[in-house]
C-alpha positions in Angstrom: 112.4 121.7 132.6 114.4 119.4 130.3 115.7 121.9 127.8 116.3 119.2 125.3 112.6 118.4 125.2 111.4 122.0 125.0 111.0 121.7 121.2 111.9 119.5 118.3 113.8 120.1 115.1 111.6 119.3 112.1 113.0 118.4 108.7 110.9 117.7 105.6 111.2 114.6 103.5 109.6 114.2 100.1 108.4 111.1 98.2 107.0 111.3 94.7 106.0 108.7 92.1 104.1 108.7 88.9 102.1 105.5 88.1 101.8 104.8 84.4 99.8 102.4 82.2 100.5 102.1 78.5 102.9 104.9 79.0 100.1 107.2 80.2 100.1 108.9 83.6 97.5 107.2 85.7 98.2 108.5 89.1 100.6 111.1 90.6 101.6 110.5 94.2 103.3 113.3 96.2 104.1 113.1 99.9 105.7 115.7 102.1 106.2 114.5 105.7 108.2 115.5 108.8 111.2 113.9 110.3 111.4 114.8 114.0 114.7 115.3 115.7 114.9 115.5 119.5 118.3 116.1 120.8 119.6 113.5 123.3 116.3 111.7 123.3 116.5 109.0 120.6 113.7 106.9 122.1 111.1 109.6 122.0 112.3 110.6 118.5 112.0 107.0 117.3 108.4 106.7 118.8 107.2 109.8 117.0 108.9 109.1 113.7 107.6 105.5 113.7 104.0 106.7 114.0 104.6 109.2 111.1 106.2 106.4 109.0 103.1 104.2 109.5 100.9 107.1 108.3 103.0 107.6 105.2 103.1 103.8 104.4 99.3 103.6 104.7 99.1 106.5 102.2 101.5 104.7 99.8 99.3 101.5 100.0 96.3 103.6 99.2 98.1 104.7 96.0 98.3 101.1 94.9 94.6 100.7 95.3 93.8 104.0 93.6 96.1 103.1 90.7 93.8 100.1 89.9 90.8 102.5 90.0 92.6 104.9 87.7 93.3 102.1 85.2 89.6 101.1 85.3 88.6 104.7 84.7 91.0 105.0 81.8 89.5 101.9 80.1 86.0 103.4 80.6 87.1 106.6 79.1 88.5 104.8 76.1 85.3 102.8 75.6 83.1 105.9 75.9 85.4 108.2 74.0 85.8 110.8 76.8 88.9 112.4 78.2 90.8 110.7 81.0 92.0 112.9 83.9 95.0 111.7 85.8 94.3 110.7 89.4 96.2 112.4 92.2 97.2 111.7 95.8 98.9 114.4 97.8 100.0 114.5 101.4 101.3 117.6 103.1 101.7 118.6 106.8 101.7 121.7 109.0 103.4 122.0 112.4 101.0 123.9 114.5 102.8 123.8 117.9 106.4 123.0 118.8 107.3 124.4 122.2 106.8 123.9 125.9 107.6 120.1 125.5 104.6 119.5 123.1 104.5 118.9 119.4 101.3 119.1 117.3 101.1 118.4 113.6 98.3 118.0 111.2 98.3 116.1 107.9 96.1 116.9 104.9 95.6 114.0 102.5 94.1 115.2 99.2 92.6 112.7 96.7 91.6 113.5 93.1 89.8 110.9 91.1 89.1 112.7 87.9 86.0 114.6 88.9 85.2 118.3 89.2 87.3 118.6 92.3 89.1 116.4 94.8 88.6 115.9 98.5 90.8 116.5 101.5 90.9 114.5 104.8 92.7 115.9 107.7 94.3 114.0 110.6 96.4 115.2 113.4 98.8 114.1 116.2 100.0 115.6 119.4 103.0 114.3 121.3 104.7 115.0 124.6 108.3 115.5 123.5 110.1 114.1 126.5 108.3 110.8 126.4 107.3 110.6 122.8 103.8 109.6 123.8 100.7 110.6 122.0 98.4 112.9 124.0 94.7 112.0 123.9 92.2 114.8 124.1 90.7 113.8 127.4 94.1 114.1 129.1 94.0 117.9 128.7 91.1 118.2 131.1 90.7 117.6 134.9 89.1 114.3 135.9 85.3 114.5 136.1 84.9 117.4 133.6 82.5 116.7 130.7 84.9 117.9 128.2 82.8 116.9 125.2 80.0 119.0 126.5 82.3 121.9 127.2 83.9 121.8 123.8 80.8 121.3 121.7 79.2 124.1 123.7 82.0 126.5 122.8 82.0 125.3 119.2 78.2 125.9 119.0 78.6 129.5 120.2 81.3 130.2 117.5 79.3 128.5 114.8 76.1 130.5 115.6 78.1 133.7 115.4 79.6 132.7 112.1 76.3 131.5 110.7 74.7 134.9 111.4 77.4 136.6 109.5 77.5 134.1 106.7 74.1 132.6 106.2 73.8 129.4 104.3 77.5 128.3 104.7 76.6 125.6 107.2 74.0 123.0 106.7 70.6 123.8 108.1 71.0 121.1 110.8 74.6 122.2 111.7 73.9 122.3 115.4 73.1 118.6 115.6 75.9 117.8 113.2 78.4 119.5 115.5 77.6 117.0 118.2 77.1 114.0 115.9 80.4 114.5 114.0 82.6 115.6 117.0 85.7 113.5 116.8 88.2 113.3 119.8 91.0 112.7 117.4 90.3 115.8 115.4 92.3 118.3 117.4 95.7 119.9 117.6 97.4 122.6 119.6 98.2 126.1 118.5 99.7 129.2 120.3 96.2 130.6 120.6 94.5 127.5 122.0 93.1 124.1 121.3 91.9 123.7 117.7 89.0 121.4 117.0 88.2 120.7 113.3 85.5 119.1 111.3 86.1 117.4 107.9 84.6 118.6 104.6 80.9 118.1 104.5 80.7 117.4 108.3 78.7 120.5 109.1 78.9 122.6 105.9 79.2 122.7 102.1 82.3 121.8 100.2 83.1 125.5 99.6 84.0 126.1 103.3 86.3 123.2 103.4 87.6 121.9 106.7 86.0 123.9 109.5 88.1 124.8 112.5 87.2 126.2 115.9 89.7 127.7 118.4 89.1 127.0 122.1 91.3 129.3 124.3 93.4 127.4 126.9 91.8 129.5 129.6 88.5 128.0 128.7 89.6 124.4 129.1 91.7 125.1 132.2 95.0 123.8 130.7 97.9 125.0 128.7 101.0 123.3 127.4 104.0 123.4 129.7 107.0 121.2 130.4 
């Protein structure tokens, strides 16, 4: 085992900006993102941080587009004599696994466009720390295994149990939606197992938010190790 790849040091960097029009706040942008440090492995460190930087830059470009939307909304509010609510864009992150030579992080991007409530979109990345390479979901399974069938089957069992205890929280057709909206990129590692998540409204109402399912490593026949 390469002891320098066992885990990474994570620092947080912040970027904040308020977009104004006629000296009125149109959009508040707030970003918290990780800076990954891997001792004696600058190439892997650069690979991972470059991917994170791309994600942050995409979010900043989204702010430019939303600023124009906010200005249009402001003009409409003036014409119709109704209050204008400042738009908001917020990015935050959570390190879910950082050991055994693997690093998993998810990012929550929250958008507020003046309505009753905003919306959150989650994305996630998993890297092998020694190489700095992203790890696709299929690589966690032995060749020939129908991993989508295995995972959706386990998710279905958990969802059925939750639905019995909390009737009405999922959409009526949640079973078909679990299969339809399964996304191979919507996963990350935790100490308990593989976490698969569904975005808001994918299988249930807004109130339940982003829905997560934990699949134990024993179930998939793999666990993180150097």
